[in-house]
Structures are given as structure tokens and as C-alpha cells.
N, CA and C atoms as a LAMMPS dump frame, in Angstrom:
ITEM: TIMESTEP
0
ITEM: NUMBER OF ATOMS
180
ITEM: BOX BOUNDS ff ff ff
-5.0000000000000000e+02 5.0000000000000000e+02
-5.0000000000000000e+02 5.0000000000000000e+02
-5.0000000000000000e+02 5.0000000000000000e+02
ITEM: ATOMS id mol type element x y z
1 1 1 N 465.673 -107.59 374.544
2 1 2 C 464.92 -108.094 373.414
3 1 3 C 463.614 -107.315 373.309
4 2 1 N 463.332 -106.765 372.148
5 2 2 C 462.15 -105.928 371.937
6 2 3 C 460.855 -106.679 372.218
7 3 1 N 460.755 -107.907 371.774
8 3 2 C 459.516 -108.669 371.933
9 3 3 C 459.223 -108.927 373.406
10 4 1 N 460.23 -109.297 374.162
11 4 2 C 460.043 -109.551 375.595
12 4 3 C 459.648 -108.261 376.31
13 5 1 N 460.29 -107.149 375.972
14 5 2 C 459.956 -105.863 376.585
15 5 3 C 458.522 -105.458 376.26
16 6 1 N 458.116 -105.642 375.017
17 6 2 C 456.745 -105.312 374.606
18 6 3 C 455.745 -106.19 375.346
19 7 1 N 456.044 -107.479 375.469
20 7 2 C 455.174 -108.399 376.197
21 7 3 C 455.014 -107.946 377.644
22 8 1 N 456.12 -107.63 378.31
23 8 2 C 456.068 -107.205 379.712
24 8 3 C 455.259 -105.923 379.868
25 9 1 N 455.413 -104.981 378.952
26 9 2 C 454.654 -103.735 378.996
27 9 3 C 453.162 -104 378.84
28 10 1 N 452.788 -104.803 377.849
29 10 2 C 451.376 -105.101 377.614
30 10 3 C 450.776 -105.9 378.771
31 11 1 N 451.544 -106.801 379.347
32 11 2 C 451.067 -107.573 380.497
33 11 3 C 450.785 -106.646 381.673
34 12 1 N 451.684 -105.722 381.926
35 12 2 C 451.51 -104.773 383.025
36 12 3 C 450.264 -103.917 382.807
37 13 1 N 450.058 -103.433 381.572
38 13 2 C 448.878 -102.628 381.266
39 13 3 C 447.6 -103.432 381.451
40 14 1 N 447.598 -104.687 381.025
41 14 2 C 446.41 -105.534 381.156
42 14 3 C 446.082 -105.785 382.622
43 15 1 N 447.087 -106.066 383.43
44 15 2 C 446.859 -106.315 384.858
45 15 3 C 446.306 -105.065 385.531
46 16 1 N 446.855 -103.906 385.225
47 16 2 C 446.361 -102.655 385.803
48 16 3 C 444.923 -102.388 385.367
49 17 1 N 444.617 -102.636 384.106
50 17 2 C 443.265 -102.404 383.604
51 17 3 C 442.272 -103.336 384.287
52 18 1 N 442.606 -104.615 384.363
53 18 2 C 441.709 -105.591 384.985
54 18 3 C 441.534 -105.295 386.47
55 19 1 N 442.576 -104.825 387.139
56 19 2 C 442.482 -104.505 388.567
57 19 3 C 441.467 -103.395 388.827
58 20 1 N 441.246 -102.525 387.858
59 20 2 C 440.304 -101.429 388.019
60 20 3 C 438.865 -101.766 387.664
61 21 1 N 438.616 -102.952 387.165
62 21 2 C 437.265 -103.348 386.774
63 21 3 C 436.462 -103.677 388.028
64 22 1 N 435.255 -103.125 388.11
65 22 2 C 434.442 -103.305 389.303
66 22 3 C 433.604 -104.584 389.274
67 23 1 N 433.453 -105.181 388.12
68 23 2 C 432.663 -106.408 388.007
69 23 3 C 433.577 -107.63 388.069
70 24 1 N 432.973 -108.782 388.028
71 24 2 C 433.749 -110.018 387.996
72 24 3 C 434.421 -110.175 386.633
73 25 1 N 435.535 -110.89 386.626
74 25 2 C 436.278 -111.119 385.387
75 25 3 C 436.433 -112.625 385.212
76 26 1 N 435.565 -113.241 384.4
77 26 2 C 435.712 -114.681 384.154
78 26 3 C 436.993 -114.971 383.378
79 27 1 N 437.588 -116.102 383.681
80 27 2 C 438.808 -116.552 383.018
81 27 3 C 438.491 -117.86 382.291
82 28 1 N 438.893 -117.954 381.023
83 28 2 C 438.716 -119.195 380.274
84 28 3 C 440.072 -119.686 379.784
85 29 1 N 440.134 -120.975 379.494
86 29 2 C 441.36 -121.556 378.944
87 29 3 C 441.031 -122.31 377.661
88 30 1 N 442.003 -122.403 376.809
89 30 2 C 441.884 -123.175 375.574
90 30 3 C 443.179 -123.962 375.424
91 31 1 N 443.071 -125.274 375.277
92 31 2 C 444.236 -126.147 375.14
93 31 3 C 444.238 -126.78 373.759
94 32 1 N 445.398 -126.873 373.157
95 32 2 C 445.504 -127.55 371.871
96 32 3 C 446.923 -128.069 371.672
97 33 1 N 447.057 -128.983 370.717
98 33 2 C 448.349 -129.565 370.367
99 33 3 C 448.565 -129.382 368.869
100 34 1 N 449.759 -128.954 368.501
101 34 2 C 450.065 -128.796 367.079
102 34 3 C 450.211 -130.178 366.449
103 35 1 N 449.705 -130.32 365.238
104 35 2 C 449.774 -131.606 364.546
105 35 3 C 451.199 -131.956 364.138
106 36 1 N 451.934 -130.979 363.674
107 36 2 C 453.265 -131.241 363.139
108 36 3 C 454.306 -131.403 364.245
109 37 1 N 454.362 -130.459 365.16
110 37 2 C 455.405 -130.475 366.187
111 37 3 C 455.034 -131.292 367.417
112 38 1 N 453.771 -131.629 367.559
113 38 2 C 453.286 -132.355 368.738
114 38 3 C 453.602 -131.594 370.025
115 39 1 N 453.429 -130.28 369.977
116 39 2 C 453.652 -129.439 371.147
117 39 3 C 452.313 -128.992 371.7
118 40 1 N 452.217 -128.933 373.017
119 40 2 C 450.995 -128.485 373.66
120 40 3 C 451.025 -126.985 373.925
121 41 1 N 449.864 -126.362 373.809
122 41 2 C 449.728 -124.928 374.039
123 41 3 C 448.511 -124.679 374.91
124 42 1 N 448.542 -123.568 375.648
125 42 2 C 447.39 -123.161 376.437
126 42 3 C 447.248 -121.643 376.344
127 43 1 N 446.034 -121.192 376.066
128 43 2 C 445.727 -119.764 376.069
129 43 3 C 444.827 -119.488 377.268
130 44 1 N 445.1 -118.401 377.959
131 44 2 C 444.28 -117.968 379.088
132 44 3 C 443.702 -116.613 378.708
133 45 1 N 442.377 -116.484 378.801
134 45 2 C 441.704 -115.264 378.372
135 45 3 C 440.805 -114.74 379.479
136 46 1 N 440.858 -113.432 379.717
137 46 2 C 439.971 -112.761 380.668
138 46 3 C 438.876 -112.066 379.868
139 47 1 N 437.633 -112.187 380.333
140 47 2 C 436.487 -111.586 379.648
141 47 3 C 435.783 -110.636 380.615
142 48 1 N 435.335 -109.494 380.108
143 48 2 C 434.636 -108.536 380.962
144 48 3 C 433.882 -107.545 380.087
145 49 1 N 432.97 -106.819 380.701
146 49 2 C 432.232 -105.757 380.023
147 49 3 C 432.784 -104.438 380.539
148 50 1 N 433.214 -103.577 379.628
149 50 2 C 433.81 -102.307 380.049
150 50 3 C 432.734 -101.289 380.416
151 51 1 N 433.174 -100.078 380.762
152 51 2 C 432.251 -99.047 381.235
153 51 3 C 431.263 -98.586 380.169
154 52 1 N 431.525 -98.852 378.898
155 52 2 C 430.579 -98.498 377.833
156 52 3 C 429.767 -99.713 377.382
157 53 1 N 429.739 -100.753 378.202
158 53 2 C 428.957 -101.97 377.982
159 53 3 C 429.402 -102.736 376.737
160 54 1 N 430.692 -102.71 376.466
161 54 2 C 431.263 -103.464 375.357
162 54 3 C 431.987 -104.683 375.908
163 55 1 N 431.692 -105.852 375.34
164 55 2 C 432.371 -107.071 375.765
165 55 3 C 433.823 -107.022 375.318
166 56 1 N 434.722 -107.235 376.253
167 56 2 C 436.158 -107.212 375.975
168 56 3 C 436.772 -108.545 376.374
169 57 1 N 437.821 -108.921 375.694
170 57 2 C 438.583 -110.127 376.022
171 57 3 C 440.059 -109.79 375.914
172 58 1 N 440.829 -110.234 376.908
173 58 2 C 442.27 -110.013 376.907
174 58 3 C 442.944 -111.37 377.024
175 59 1 N 443.784 -111.694 376.053
176 59 2 C 444.556 -112.936 376.131
177 59 3 C 445.717 -112.682 377.076
178 60 1 N 445.778 -113.492 378.113
179 60 2 C 446.802 -113.294 379.136
180 60 3 C 448.076 -113.995 378.739
């Protein structure tokens, strides 16, 4: 499946990138429930400042 393969590739790239960061990487979560389907969701995001002092966020 193309979507699953793309997800796995992007996940691998994100993990490798974060592993090379020399500073701390705060992790935040966001929880919500859809009104119509009554399904729960959670987003996990890593935040960091890159080598050019730009704030970056990666949704895990």
C-alpha cells in the first residue's frame, strides 16, 4: 500500500533527523474526539530548533 510505505519512509526520516539533534526535543500531545463519529484521536508532536535557529515541529 502506497500510503503505508510513504508513512514508514517519513517516520524513518523523522527518527533519524531527531536522533541527530544535539538539543533537547520536547514532546507534546493533543487529544480530541470527533463530534460525529465519537472517535478519539491523539497527535504527538516533537518540537526543536534546527541548526539555523528555526523552530521546527514534526507530527509523529
